[in-house]
N, CA, C and O atoms as CSV, one atom per row, in Angstrom:
chain,resi,resn,atom,element,x,y,z
A,1,MET,N,N,99.664,-85.213,-38.116
A,1,MET,CA,C,98.846,-86.259,-38.315
A,1,MET,C,C,97.940,-86.884,-37.320
A,1,MET,O,O,98.364,-87.187,-36.205
A,2,ALA,N,N,96.539,-87.118,-37.727
A,2,ALA,CA,C,95.598,-87.474,-36.524
A,2,ALA,C,C,95.353,-88.654,-36.582
A,2,ALA,O,O,95.400,-89.430,-37.536
A,3,PHE,N,N,94.983,-88.858,-35.147
A,3,PHE,CA,C,95.214,-90.209,-34.783
A,3,PHE,C,C,93.584,-90.779,-34.117
A,3,PHE,O,O,93.218,-90.637,-32.951
A,4,TRP,N,N,92.897,-91.355,-35.098
A,4,TRP,CA,C,91.585,-91.500,-35.170
A,4,TRP,C,C,91.473,-92.767,-34.471
A,4,TRP,O,O,92.415,-93.544,-34.623
A,5,ASN,N,N,90.479,-93.138,-33.714
A,5,ASN,CA,C,90.119,-94.065,-33.108
A,5,ASN,C,C,89.184,-95.123,-33.866
A,5,ASN,O,O,87.981,-95.057,-34.118
A,6,THR,N,N,90.292,-96.293,-34.196
A,6,THR,CA,C,89.761,-97.208,-35.129
A,6,THR,C,C,89.186,-98.691,-34.745
A,6,THR,O,O,88.759,-99.643,-35.399
A,7,LYS,N,N,89.401,-98.392,-33.264
A,7,LYS,CA,C,88.217,-99.778,-32.684
A,7,LYS,C,C,86.889,-99.319,-33.113
A,7,LYS,O,O,86.391,-98.194,-33.148
A,8,ARG,N,N,86.358,-100.704,-33.492
A,8,ARG,CA,C,84.974,-100.742,-33.906
A,8,ARG,C,C,84.519,-100.895,-32.615
A,8,ARG,O,O,85.147,-101.305,-31.639
A,9,ARG,N,N,83.176,-100.467,-32.706
A,9,ARG,CA,C,82.047,-100.098,-31.838
A,9,ARG,C,C,81.455,-101.684,-31.499
A,9,ARG,O,O,80.602,-102.121,-32.273
A,10,GLN,N,N,81.815,-102.380,-30.570
A,10,GLN,CA,C,81.048,-103.518,-30.162
A,10,GLN,C,C,79.740,-103.607,-29.964
A,10,GLN,O,O,79.502,-102.968,-28.939
A,11,HIS,N,N,78.439,-104.210,-30.545
A,11,HIS,CA,C,77.202,-104.360,-30.218
A,11,HIS,C,C,76.684,-105.315,-29.196
A,11,HIS,O,O,76.607,-106.528,-29.389
A,12,ASN,N,N,76.334,-104.707,-28.103
A,12,ASN,CA,C,75.875,-105.954,-27.067
A,12,ASN,C,C,74.327,-106.568,-27.658
A,12,ASN,O,O,73.739,-106.477,-28.735
A,13,SER,N,N,74.168,-106.920,-26.956
A,13,SER,CA,C,72.649,-107.913,-27.403
A,13,SER,C,C,71.456,-106.674,-27.109
A,13,SER,O,O,70.440,-106.841,-27.785
A,14,ILE,N,N,71.443,-105.800,-26.454
A,14,ILE,CA,C,70.040,-104.933,-26.231
A,14,ILE,C,C,69.979,-104.424,-27.352
A,14,ILE,O,O,68.892,-104.424,-27.930
A,15,ASP,N,N,71.567,-103.632,-28.200
A,15,ASP,CA,C,71.651,-102.967,-29.274
A,15,ASP,C,C,71.004,-103.634,-30.200
A,15,ASP,O,O,70.195,-102.951,-30.827
A,16,LEU,N,N,71.127,-105.273,-30.641
A,16,LEU,CA,C,70.990,-106.024,-31.578
A,16,LEU,C,C,69.598,-105.919,-31.289
A,16,LEU,O,O,68.922,-105.376,-32.162
A,17,ALA,N,N,68.874,-106.413,-30.007
A,17,ALA,CA,C,67.314,-106.381,-29.878
A,17,ALA,C,C,66.597,-105.164,-30.297
A,17,ALA,O,O,65.701,-105.109,-31.140
A,18,ASP,N,N,67.068,-104.251,-29.648
A,18,ASP,CA,C,66.592,-102.848,-30.379
A,18,ASP,C,C,66.463,-102.649,-32.226
A,18,ASP,O,O,65.543,-102.333,-32.980
A,19,ALA,N,N,67.673,-102.961,-32.384
A,19,ALA,CA,C,67.483,-103.116,-34.094
A,19,ALA,C,C,66.365,-103.672,-34.829
A,19,ALA,O,O,65.650,-103.233,-35.730
A,20,SER,N,N,66.424,-104.855,-34.136
A,20,SER,CA,C,65.737,-106.158,-34.672
A,20,SER,C,C,64.015,-105.943,-34.637
A,20,SER,O,O,63.161,-106.355,-35.423
A,21,ALA,N,N,63.885,-105.101,-33.358
A,21,ALA,CA,C,62.519,-104.592,-33.324
A,21,ALA,C,C,62.236,-103.221,-33.912
A,21,ALA,O,O,61.090,-102.852,-34.169
A,22,ARG,N,N,63.193,-102.561,-34.093
A,22,ARG,CA,C,62.889,-101.526,-35.160
A,22,ARG,C,C,62.466,-101.762,-37.092
A,22,ARG,O,O,61.957,-101.045,-37.953
A,23,MET,N,N,62.895,-102.841,-37.056
A,23,MET,CA,C,63.462,-103.360,-38.503
A,23,MET,C,C,61.830,-103.885,-38.554
A,23,MET,O,O,61.051,-103.585,-39.458
A,24,LYS,N,N,61.523,-104.675,-37.459
A,24,LYS,CA,C,59.973,-105.394,-37.661
A,24,LYS,C,C,58.912,-103.980,-37.651
A,24,LYS,O,O,58.159,-103.599,-38.548
A,25,ASP,N,N,59.072,-103.597,-36.785
A,25,ASP,CA,C,58.136,-102.123,-36.689
A,25,ASP,C,C,58.250,-101.322,-38.594
A,25,ASP,O,O,57.280,-101.112,-39.322
A,26,ALA,N,N,59.100,-101.162,-38.787
A,26,ALA,CA,C,59.404,-100.843,-40.205
A,26,ALA,C,C,58.516,-101.504,-41.115
A,26,ALA,O,O,57.618,-100.999,-41.790
A,27,THR,N,N,58.894,-102.740,-41.043
A,27,THR,CA,C,58.283,-103.840,-42.048
A,27,THR,C,C,56.678,-103.829,-41.865
A,27,THR,O,O,55.832,-103.840,-42.760
A,28,SER,N,N,56.495,-103.806,-40.549
A,28,SER,CA,C,54.788,-103.761,-40.427
A,28,SER,C,C,54.264,-102.446,-41.043
A,28,SER,O,O,53.050,-102.348,-41.220
A,29,ALA,N,N,55.073,-101.436,-41.380
A,29,ALA,CA,C,54.584,-100.296,-41.313
A,29,ALA,C,C,54.795,-100.251,-42.813
A,29,ALA,O,O,53.967,-99.547,-43.392
A,30,LEU,N,N,55.603,-100.768,-43.496
A,30,LEU,CA,C,55.539,-100.791,-45.208
A,30,LEU,C,C,54.607,-101.598,-45.434
A,30,LEU,O,O,53.728,-101.159,-46.176
A,31,ARG,N,N,54.438,-102.981,-44.929
A,31,ARG,CA,C,53.548,-103.539,-45.112
A,31,ARG,C,C,52.048,-102.879,-45.592
A,31,ARG,O,O,51.367,-103.084,-46.597
A,32,ILE,N,N,51.853,-102.013,-44.438
A,32,ILE,CA,C,50.338,-101.369,-43.998
A,32,ILE,C,C,50.230,-100.060,-45.539
A,32,ILE,O,O,49.315,-99.592,-46.216
A,33,THR,N,N,51.469,-99.940,-45.499
A,33,THR,CA,C,51.415,-98.681,-46.767
A,33,THR,C,C,50.948,-99.023,-47.577
A,33,THR,O,O,49.909,-98.533,-48.018
A,34,ALA,N,N,51.725,-100.274,-48.204
A,34,ALA,CA,C,51.828,-100.911,-49.608
A,34,ALA,C,C,50.175,-101.382,-49.844
A,34,ALA,O,O,49.699,-101.354,-50.979
A,35,ILE,N,N,49.363,-101.811,-48.663
A,35,ILE,CA,C,47.901,-102.551,-48.672
A,35,ILE,C,C,47.065,-100.685,-49.110
A,35,ILE,O,O,46.500,-100.331,-50.145
A,36,ARG,N,N,47.295,-100.032,-48.044
A,36,ARG,CA,C,46.713,-98.545,-48.329
A,36,ARG,C,C,47.041,-97.977,-49.888
A,36,ARG,O,O,46.149,-97.402,-50.513
A,37,ALA,N,N,47.979,-98.118,-50.295
A,37,ALA,CA,C,48.433,-97.546,-51.790
A,37,ALA,C,C,47.499,-98.488,-52.750
A,37,ALA,O,O,47.122,-97.849,-53.732
A,38,ARG,N,N,47.022,-99.850,-52.728
A,38,ARG,CA,C,46.716,-100.859,-53.554
A,38,ARG,C,C,45.258,-100.683,-53.298
A,38,ARG,O,O,44.517,-101.145,-54.166
A,39,HIS,N,N,44.559,-99.946,-51.995
A,39,HIS,CA,C,43.267,-99.765,-51.635
A,39,HIS,C,C,42.793,-98.521,-52.482
A,39,HIS,O,O,41.748,-98.406,-53.122
A,40,ALA,N,N,43.894,-97.560,-52.314
A,40,ALA,CA,C,43.560,-96.163,-52.994
A,40,ALA,C,C,43.435,-96.632,-54.524
A,40,ALA,O,O,42.364,-96.541,-55.124
A,41,SER,N,N,44.796,-97.222,-55.212
A,41,SER,CA,C,44.675,-97.473,-56.318
A,41,SER,C,C,43.307,-98.013,-56.902
A,41,SER,O,O,42.779,-97.417,-57.841
A,42,ASN,N,N,42.716,-99.175,-56.329
A,42,ASN,CA,C,41.592,-99.618,-56.708
A,42,ASN,C,C,40.252,-98.219,-56.668
A,42,ASN,O,O,39.502,-97.877,-57.583
A,43,ASP,N,N,40.346,-97.719,-55.399
A,43,ASP,CA,C,39.006,-96.830,-55.202
A,43,ASP,C,C,39.524,-95.670,-56.443
A,43,ASP,O,O,38.570,-94.973,-56.788
A,44,ALA,N,N,40.792,-95.337,-57.152
A,44,ALA,CA,C,41.011,-94.410,-58.053
A,44,ALA,C,C,40.139,-95.016,-59.631
A,44,ALA,O,O,39.447,-94.455,-60.480
A,45,ARG,N,N,40.648,-96.476,-59.416
A,45,ARG,CA,C,40.310,-97.122,-61.193
A,45,ARG,C,C,38.456,-97.463,-60.828
A,45,ARG,O,O,37.797,-97.689,-61.843
A,46,ARG,N,N,37.775,-97.491,-59.650
A,46,ARG,CA,C,36.473,-97.668,-59.608
A,46,ARG,C,C,35.842,-96.157,-60.180
A,46,ARG,O,O,35.077,-95.981,-61.128
A,47,PHE,N,N,36.428,-95.177,-59.285
A,47,PHE,CA,C,36.307,-93.960,-59.687
A,47,PHE,C,C,36.444,-93.355,-61.475
A,47,PHE,O,O,35.613,-92.676,-62.078
A,48,THR,N,N,37.114,-93.619,-61.732
A,48,THR,CA,C,37.333,-93.661,-63.040
A,48,THR,C,C,36.487,-94.259,-64.039
A,48,THR,O,O,36.077,-93.618,-65.007
A,49,ASP,N,N,36.209,-95.500,-63.828
A,49,ASP,CA,C,35.210,-96.352,-64.224
A,49,ASP,C,C,33.693,-95.872,-64.418
A,49,ASP,O,O,32.854,-95.939,-65.316
A,50,ARG,N,N,33.778,-95.279,-62.931
A,50,ARG,CA,C,32.149,-94.627,-62.922
A,50,ARG,C,C,32.065,-93.220,-63.472
A,50,ARG,O,O,30.899,-92.849,-63.608
A,51,VAL,N,N,32.939,-92.379,-63.809
A,51,VAL,CA,C,32.884,-91.361,-64.437
A,51,VAL,C,C,33.204,-91.536,-66.001
A,51,VAL,O,O,32.957,-90.507,-66.629
A,52,GLU,N,N,33.577,-92.342,-66.589
A,52,GLU,CA,C,33.627,-93.333,-67.780
A,52,GLU,C,C,31.962,-93.244,-68.133
A,52,GLU,O,O,31.346,-92.613,-68.992
A,53,ALA,N,N,31.666,-93.882,-67.399
A,53,ALA,CA,C,30.162,-94.688,-67.759
A,53,ALA,C,C,29.439,-93.484,-67.848
A,53,ALA,O,O,28.919,-93.381,-68.959
A,54,GLN,N,N,29.157,-92.332,-66.940
A,54,GLN,CA,C,28.657,-91.337,-66.894
A,54,GLN,C,C,28.608,-90.686,-68.103
A,54,GLN,O,O,27.562,-90.221,-68.557
A,55,ILE,N,N,30.118,-90.600,-68.882
A,55,ILE,CA,C,30.392,-90.193,-69.943
A,55,ILE,C,C,29.680,-90.513,-70.843
A,55,ILE,O,O,29.063,-89.710,-71.542
A,56,VAL,N,N,29.647,-92.099,-71.001
A,56,VAL,CA,C,29.099,-92.834,-72.193
A,56,VAL,C,C,27.814,-92.418,-72.350
A,56,VAL,O,O,27.368,-91.933,-73.390
A,57,ASN,N,N,26.947,-92.672,-70.905
A,57,ASN,CA,C,25.166,-92.611,-70.709
A,57,ASN,C,C,24.936,-90.935,-71.197
A,57,ASN,O,O,24.005,-90.621,-71.938
A,58,ASN,N,N,25.855,-90.009,-70.702
A,58,ASN,CA,C,25.404,-88.475,-71.242
A,58,ASN,C,C,25.508,-88.323,-72.639
A,58,ASN,O,O,24.575,-87.809,-73.256
A,59,GLN,N,N,26.654,-88.753,-73.287
A,59,GLN,CA,C,26.677,-89.019,-74.761
A,59,GLN,C,C,25.258,-89.324,-75.435
A,59,GLN,O,O,24.686,-88.534,-76.186
A,60,GLY,N,N,24.728,-90.687,-75.031
A,60,GLY,CA,C,23.832,-91.467,-75.488
A,60,GLY,C,C,22.634,-90.561,-75.455
A,60,GLY,O,O,21.875,-90.362,-76.404
A,61,ALA,N,N,22.543,-89.995,-74.166
A,61,ALA,CA,C,21.061,-89.547,-73.817
A,61,ALA,C,C,21.282,-87.962,-75.106
A,61,ALA,O,O,20.349,-87.440,-75.717
A,62,ALA,N,N,22.532,-87.607,-75.173
A,62,ALA,CA,C,22.469,-86.197,-75.911
A,62,ALA,C,C,21.710,-86.336,-77.644
A,62,ALA,O,O,21.589,-85.332,-78.347
């Protein structure tokens, strides 16, 4: 029979402050990623609109 250490690790305030700082950093990084994704999506939409307009113009010229 194995004897496992069942004591819970006690978190001190330094650990909690570090975890809080890491969460804030992760939140900021996620927010920036979401903004970049939105910008990329808008860029792709504008590109698609431009290509579709060129196709229509080319069909009208033919």
